[in-house]
C-alpha positions as CSV (number, residue, x, y, z in Angstrom):
1,X,269.6,27.1,18.8
2,X,268.8,25.1,21.8
3,X,271.5,22.3,22.1
4,X,268.0,20.2,22.8
5,X,266.6,21.4,19.6
6,X,267.7,19.5,16.1
7,X,267.3,21.0,12.9
8,X,264.2,20.0,10.5
9,X,264.2,16.9,9.2
10,X,267.7,16.1,11.0
11,X,268.9,13.9,14.6
12,X,266.8,12.1,16.6
13,X,262.9,12.4,16.6
14,X,261.6,14.3,19.4
15,X,258.8,13.5,21.9
16,X,257.0,10.2,22.4
17,X,258.0,8.8,18.9
18,X,260.6,6.5,20.6
19,X,263.1,6.8,24.0
20,X,266.0,4.0,23.6
21,X,267.4,5.1,26.6
22,X,264.7,3.6,28.3
23,X,264.4,0.7,26.7
24,X,261.0,1.1,25.2
25,X,259.2,1.6,22.1
26,X,255.6,2.9,21.6
27,X,252.8,1.7,18.9
28,X,250.8,4.0,16.8
29,X,248.4,6.3,19.1
30,X,251.7,5.7,22.0
31,X,250.1,2.7,23.3
32,X,253.5,0.6,24.8
33,X,254.2,-2.5,22.4
34,X,255.2,-5.6,24.9
35,X,257.9,-8.0,23.7
36,X,256.6,-10.7,21.3
37,X,253.8,-8.4,20.5
38,X,250.5,-6.1,21.7
39,X,249.1,-6.1,24.8
40,X,245.7,-8.1,24.1
41,X,242.5,-6.1,24.7
42,X,241.4,-6.9,28.9
43,X,238.7,-9.1,28.8
44,X,235.0,-7.1,30.1
45,X,234.3,-7.7,33.9
46,X,231.4,-9.5,34.2
47,X,228.2,-7.4,35.4
48,X,227.6,-7.4,38.5
49,X,224.1,-8.9,39.8
50,X,222.3,-6.2,42.0
51,X,220.1,-9.0,43.7
52,X,223.6,-10.7,44.9
53,X,225.8,-9.4,48.0
54,X,229.1,-11.1,48.9
55,X,228.2,-13.4,52.3
56,X,230.4,-12.0,54.6
57,X,228.1,-8.4,53.9
58,X,224.8,-10.2,54.0
59,X,225.7,-11.3,57.1
60,X,227.9,-8.2,59.0
61,X,224.3,-6.5,57.5
62,X,222.0,-8.6,59.5
63,X,223.9,-7.1,63.2
64,X,225.8,-10.3,63.9
65,X,229.7,-9.2,63.7
66,X,232.1,-7.0,61.2
67,X,232.7,-8.5,58.0
68,X,236.1,-9.6,59.0
69,X,234.3,-11.6,61.7
70,X,232.2,-13.0,59.3
71,X,235.1,-14.0,56.9
72,X,236.2,-15.6,60.0
73,X,233.4,-17.9,61.1
74,X,232.8,-18.4,57.0
75,X,236.7,-19.9,56.8
76,X,235.6,-22.3,59.9
77,X,232.8,-23.5,58.4
78,X,230.0,-21.9,60.5
79,X,228.1,-20.6,57.7
80,X,225.4,-22.6,55.8
81,X,223.5,-21.1,52.3
82,X,220.2,-23.4,51.6
83,X,221.7,-26.1,54.0
84,X,225.7,-26.0,52.5
85,X,228.5,-25.1,54.3
86,X,230.4,-22.0,52.7
87,X,233.6,-21.7,53.2
88,X,234.9,-19.9,49.9
89,X,235.8,-15.7,50.7
90,X,233.9,-13.8,48.0
91,X,230.9,-16.1,48.1
92,X,227.6,-14.2,47.0
93,X,224.2,-14.5,48.0
94,X,221.0,-13.9,47.0
95,X,218.4,-11.6,49.8
96,X,215.9,-15.2,49.4
97,X,218.6,-17.2,49.8
98,X,218.6,-19.2,53.5
99,X,221.7,-18.3,55.5
100,X,222.8,-19.4,58.9
101,X,225.3,-19.1,61.6
102,X,226.5,-22.3,64.0
103,X,222.3,-23.1,62.8
104,X,220.7,-20.1,63.2
105,X,219.2,-18.1,60.6
106,X,220.4,-14.4,60.6
107,X,218.9,-11.7,58.5
108,X,220.0,-9.1,56.3
109,X,217.9,-6.4,56.8
110,X,217.1,-4.4,59.7
111,X,213.8,-6.0,62.0
112,X,210.6,-4.3,61.9
113,X,207.7,-5.0,63.6
114,X,203.8,-3.9,62.6
115,X,200.8,-4.0,64.1
116,X,198.1,-4.0,61.8
117,X,194.4,-3.2,62.8
118,X,192.6,-5.5,60.3
119,X,189.4,-4.4,58.7
120,X,187.3,-7.2,56.6
121,X,187.6,-7.7,53.5
122,X,191.6,-8.5,53.4
123,X,193.3,-12.3,52.9
124,X,196.0,-12.6,55.3
125,X,198.3,-13.7,52.8
126,X,201.7,-12.5,50.9
127,X,200.6,-14.3,47.9
128,X,199.5,-12.4,45.0
129,X,196.4,-13.0,42.8
130,X,194.6,-13.1,46.5
131,X,192.4,-9.8,45.5
132,X,192.9,-7.7,48.5
133,X,195.3,-8.7,51.1
134,X,196.7,-7.4,54.5
135,X,200.0,-6.7,52.9
136,X,198.5,-3.6,50.8
137,X,197.8,-2.3,54.3
138,X,201.0,-2.6,55.3
139,X,203.1,-1.5,51.9
140,X,204.3,1.5,53.5
141,X,205.3,0.5,56.3
142,X,209.0,-0.8,56.4
143,X,211.1,-1.6,53.6
144,X,211.9,-4.8,55.5
145,X,210.4,-8.0,53.9
146,X,207.7,-8.6,56.7
147,X,205.0,-10.9,56.3
148,X,202.1,-11.6,59.0
149,X,202.3,-14.1,62.0
150,X,199.2,-16.1,61.9
151,X,196.5,-15.6,60.0
152,X,193.0,-13.5,60.9
153,X,190.0,-14.9,57.5
154,X,188.9,-12.5,54.7
155,X,186.5,-11.7,57.4
156,X,187.6,-11.8,60.2
157,X,189.4,-8.4,61.8
158,X,191.4,-7.1,64.6
159,X,195.3,-7.0,65.8
160,X,197.8,-8.5,63.6
161,X,201.5,-8.9,64.1
162,X,204.1,-8.4,61.1
163,X,208.0,-8.8,61.6
164,X,211.1,-10.4,59.4
165,X,212.3,-11.2,63.0
166,X,212.2,-15.1,63.2
167,X,212.8,-14.9,66.9
168,X,209.6,-13.5,67.7
169,X,208.4,-15.3,65.2
170,X,208.8,-18.7,66.8
171,X,207.4,-17.5,70.1
172,X,204.2,-16.8,68.3
173,X,204.3,-20.2,66.6
174,X,204.9,-22.5,70.0
175,X,201.2,-22.9,71.0
176,X,202.6,-24.2,74.6
177,X,205.0,-20.6,75.4
178,X,203.5,-18.6,72.9
179,X,201.7,-15.0,73.0
180,X,198.2,-15.1,74.4
181,X,195.6,-13.6,71.8
182,X,192.5,-12.4,73.0
183,X,189.1,-12.6,70.4
184,X,185.7,-10.9,70.9
185,X,183.6,-13.1,69.3
186,X,180.0,-12.9,68.1
187,X,177.8,-16.4,67.8
188,X,174.5,-16.6,65.8
189,X,172.9,-18.0,69.2
190,X,173.2,-17.6,72.8
191,X,176.3,-20.2,74.0
192,X,174.7,-22.4,76.7
193,X,176.4,-22.8,79.9
194,X,177.0,-26.2,79.3
195,X,179.0,-25.5,76.3
196,X,181.3,-22.3,78.0
197,X,182.1,-25.0,80.8
198,X,183.4,-27.6,78.0
199,X,184.8,-25.2,76.0
200,X,187.0,-24.3,79.4
201,X,187.9,-27.5,80.7
202,X,188.9,-28.8,77.0
203,X,187.8,-31.5,74.7
204,X,188.6,-34.0,72.2
205,X,188.1,-33.7,68.1
206,X,188.9,-36.4,66.2
207,X,191.3,-37.8,69.1
208,X,192.8,-33.9,69.3
209,X,192.4,-32.1,72.3
210,X,191.3,-28.8,72.1
211,X,192.3,-26.5,74.8
212,X,191.8,-22.2,75.6
213,X,193.5,-20.2,78.1
214,X,190.6,-18.8,78.6
215,X,186.7,-17.8,78.1
216,X,183.9,-15.8,79.5
217,X,181.0,-13.7,78.6
218,X,181.4,-10.5,77.9
219,X,179.9,-8.4,80.5
220,X,177.0,-6.1,79.6
221,X,176.2,-7.9,76.2
222,X,173.9,-11.2,75.3
223,X,175.3,-14.3,75.7
224,X,176.1,-14.2,72.2
225,X,179.2,-12.6,72.9
226,X,181.5,-14.0,74.1
227,X,185.9,-14.0,75.3
228,X,188.5,-16.2,74.2
229,X,191.9,-16.4,75.2
230,X,194.1,-18.5,73.1
231,X,198.2,-19.4,72.4
232,X,197.3,-20.0,68.9
233,X,198.7,-17.7,65.8
234,X,195.6,-18.3,63.4
235,X,192.1,-19.1,63.9
236,X,191.5,-22.4,62.8
237,X,191.2,-23.5,67.1
238,X,188.1,-20.9,67.1
239,X,186.5,-22.4,63.9
240,X,186.9,-25.7,65.4
241,X,185.4,-25.4,69.0
242,X,182.2,-23.8,67.2
243,X,181.8,-25.7,64.3
244,X,181.9,-28.6,66.6
245,X,179.7,-27.6,69.4
246,X,176.7,-26.6,66.1
247,X,177.8,-22.7,66.6
248,X,178.3,-20.0,63.5
249,X,180.9,-17.6,63.8
250,X,179.4,-13.7,62.9
251,X,181.8,-12.0,63.8
252,X,185.7,-12.2,65.2
253,X,187.6,-9.7,66.1
254,X,191.3,-10.3,67.3
255,X,191.6,-7.2,70.6
256,X,195.3,-8.4,71.6
257,X,198.1,-10.0,71.6
258,X,199.9,-10.3,74.5
259,X,199.9,-6.8,76.0
260,X,199.4,-4.9,72.8
261,X,195.9,-3.5,71.9
262,X,194.3,-1.7,69.5
263,X,194.7,1.5,71.7
264,X,195.5,4.5,69.2
265,X,195.3,2.4,66.4
266,X,192.4,2.7,64.0
267,X,191.0,0.5,62.1
268,X,192.8,-0.3,58.9
269,X,195.9,1.5,59.7
270,X,199.3,0.3,61.5
271,X,202.0,1.2,64.0
272,X,205.7,0.5,64.8
273,X,206.0,-1.4,68.2
274,X,208.0,0.9,70.4
275,X,211.1,0.1,72.5
276,X,209.0,-1.1,75.5
277,X,206.5,-2.7,73.7
278,X,209.0,-4.9,72.1
279,X,211.4,-6.1,74.9
280,X,208.3,-6.7,76.8
281,X,207.0,-9.1,73.7
282,X,210.5,-10.8,74.0
283,X,210.0,-11.2,77.5
284,X,206.9,-13.7,77.0
């Protein structure tokens, strides 16, 4: 008989029933018993919210720095979430939260720059319940949450720019140093020369100066058709001008935004800006 094997019913139990040499005892099912009672059942982990991510990851995803560097920025109070300074490590944010580093807003998504040649019949809005919108036309352009910069009326057509890059968006909304837009406009009647000169010189409507960069008749067309260049994100100024001068805008087509044109973009289609186009836009 092997000296490590006892006879049946005699000697020390073998296996995991007890091991006094190591000072441990085991409960049924081999679960260790701690002094003073059975090990408490661990609390279930709180399920993670898929719509929330750690603040340091949010910052790192923006491309600004690494997670470790983000933690350092957070610790010294350089990061705010919805206007509140956050210094807590592991703090979680939602994608829709406004996160700023040293006052500048950051975005955790990949930057996207989309140029649409808008047809008539689509509203320029991100709101639902407005019928057909420009967001339907660019739905497959990117997974980033882009939005239209400026407006074109439902019955207007032409170029409309989309991005999630706030720095670029700010260039469009700055009426003094912003990006020029060139419109091809058709009126319900010939534009009188004196009215064209009045628009060139600028005039006031309800005390507000209405000014454009350029205006001219379209070569080879009737005096109903004009080209108008403005530094403005929408077409409100155009409506204001011609309502005041008693003309009706029959057709409005944005044919250029800065150096960007409709070349190779069929009506209703879109394209991503090339790196060269983007760099030129940033320098405007």
